[in-house]
N, C-alpha and C positions, 0 to 999 in steps of 0.2 A: 567813427561811432566814437558813443561816450555814454559812462556808466550814469543812472540816477541817483540822485541823493538817498532815495528812498531804498535801494541796495546797498549801502555801506554796510561794511563788514564790522562784526565785533571783536575787539581784541582778543588774542588767546595766546596764551603763553608758547605755543608750540609755533607760531607763526614767525618762522625765519626764515621764507621764501626770498630770493630774488627778487631782483624789478623794483620800480620805482611806489612809491609808498607817500601816504599824503595822511597827518593830522589833522581833522578840520574838529573847528572850535567853534561851538556858535556863540559869536558878538552880544554879549549886553551891557547894555548903556543905561548910566544914571544920572537925573539932571541934581542941578543945586536946591531944587525944590522936592527933590523926591523923598514920601517918609521914611522915617528912623526905622521902622520895620521892614521895608525894601533895599534901604539899605544894607541891614542888615544880611539879608538874604543874598544881596547881593556880592558884600565883601565873603560870605561861607561860599559862595558861587568860583569866585577866583580861588580862592584858597585849593577847595578840592582839583578845579584847571589843572592848579602845578602840578599837585600830585600824580594826578592822573597822568600828565604828557609826563611827569617823569617817570612813571612805571614802565609809558610805552617805550622811552628812550632805553631802559636798562634790560630793555627783552626786544625789543625790533633796529633797536640804533637812535644814533644822534642826529638830529634836524640839521640838513644842510642849506635848506631854501625856505626864508620866511614870506608871507602872504598877508598883508592887512586890506581889508576892503578902506573904501575912501581915500586912500593913499596912493595918488601919482607920482611917486617920489622914491627911490632906494636910497640905498648908503644912509648917511649921517642926517639929510636934508628927512627922509624917511622916518626916521627914528623919530625926530623932534616932532614931526607933525602927528604922531603916532601918540607921543608923550601928551601933547597938548588936547588930544581926542578921550582918550581912553588912557588912564598911568599904571589901570589894571593890566592890558593888552600888552601896553608897554615893559610893563615889570619881565612880562613872560620871554618876548622878544628881547630885551635886553639880556635875559639868561641866556638863549639862543646863541646873540652875537657873542657874548664873552668867550663862547664856548669855540668860536670858529663859524658860524652859520653866517649867510649873505641874505641881508633883506632885499630883495624883488620889489619894481614898482609892478602892480597886479592891474592897475588902473592906467587908464588915458585920460588927460586932462578933460580933453572934449567931451568925449563919452559921458565922463561923469557930472562934468557941469551940466550938460543939457539934462542927464537924466534926472539931478537933484529938482532943477530948478521946475523942472515937467512937474516932480512930485510935490513940490510947493505949491506950484497952480491946482492940483488935484486936491490937496489939503485946504485952502480956502473955500472949498464949496463955492462953485460955478452956478452961477440961476439958471444960466440958455442953455437948453439941450444940445443943439448944436455945439456950444463952445464948447460943452463940457468932452463932448463925443472927439472932437478932434484932439482937444488937450491929452484925452485916453488913450487914444490912437497911439500919438506922435509920444506917449509915453510907453507904451506897448512896442513901437519900434527900437524906440531906443533902447529899452529895458534887454530887447534880445541881443545888439550889438553888441552891448556894454557886458552881458556873459559870454560871448561868444569869446570876445576882447579876452576876458579874464581867463576862459579856458584853453585858448591859445597860448600867453603869456604862459603858464602855469608848463603845459605841454612843449613849450619851447625851451624854461631854463630848466626845469628840473630834469638832468639828467640821469641815464640809466643810473640805477640801483642806489638813486640819494633818496632821500628825505626830505618832504616839507611839509611846513604845517603851513595851514590857511585859517586866518581868523576872520569869520564873516556871519550875519544873518543866515539865521536860519531856512527861513519863508526865500531862498537865493532859487534861479531855476539854471544855474552855473552845470552844464554838462560833462563833467568829467571825463577823459579818456579814458577807452575802455580798458588800457592794459594799468592804468592807476589802481592800485590796493588802497581803498581809502580808510581812513581810522574815526569812529564818531567820537568825540570826546561829551562824555554826556553823565555827569557828577549829578548825585541826587537834590542837587541843589537847584538845578536847573527846572526839574518837577514843580518841587515848592515854588520857585518863581512862576511859572507858566500858572499855575492855580492858585496864587495868590491874584493873578492880575485879572485872570476869569472872576473868581469873586469878586475883584473891583469892579470889573465890569457889570458883571451881573446888579452888584447893589448901586450903581449910578444907572442904569438903566429904569431897575426897580424905584428909583426915588423921582426920576422926571417924568 
């Protein structure tokens, strides 16, 4: 059994219960051509994430295990891969590593590359309905396997009373172990980014 993302608990000062805990950080990216307005919100988001994690650690305890989506390696190799992927999340991870945390490989290489390849196929925009249906079915199948693998790796590596941190996109379907207390890191800038993206999409649709 597992706990759904929608049931994530809000952090509270009185939460000092024993048991495994996970700090969930929504992973936000930006591209080279991202508008300056978005980059400002992006930088503010990660500054606020750092503060919230520091508050969680002061109330609940230090991070022992680190998990980061799209990274099928742990240790130094994983850290270098994260730095190349997202320097902001790497800064947070490096801070945890400096305090003794361990970076775990939460992805399996074959599942990850298959997931990314099917996702690329869908983004291309296939014209044939039969081809699109087959690609989508394959995407859903590998997504399920990937999510199950991620959940199993967290369950396997996060020991009794340890605290982990998971950096991953919000729209995942990972079902966390039922005994895991999950604390959602959601600073104000996250809503700002979501609102900005919605407005930008609406404007684009109106102009098309």
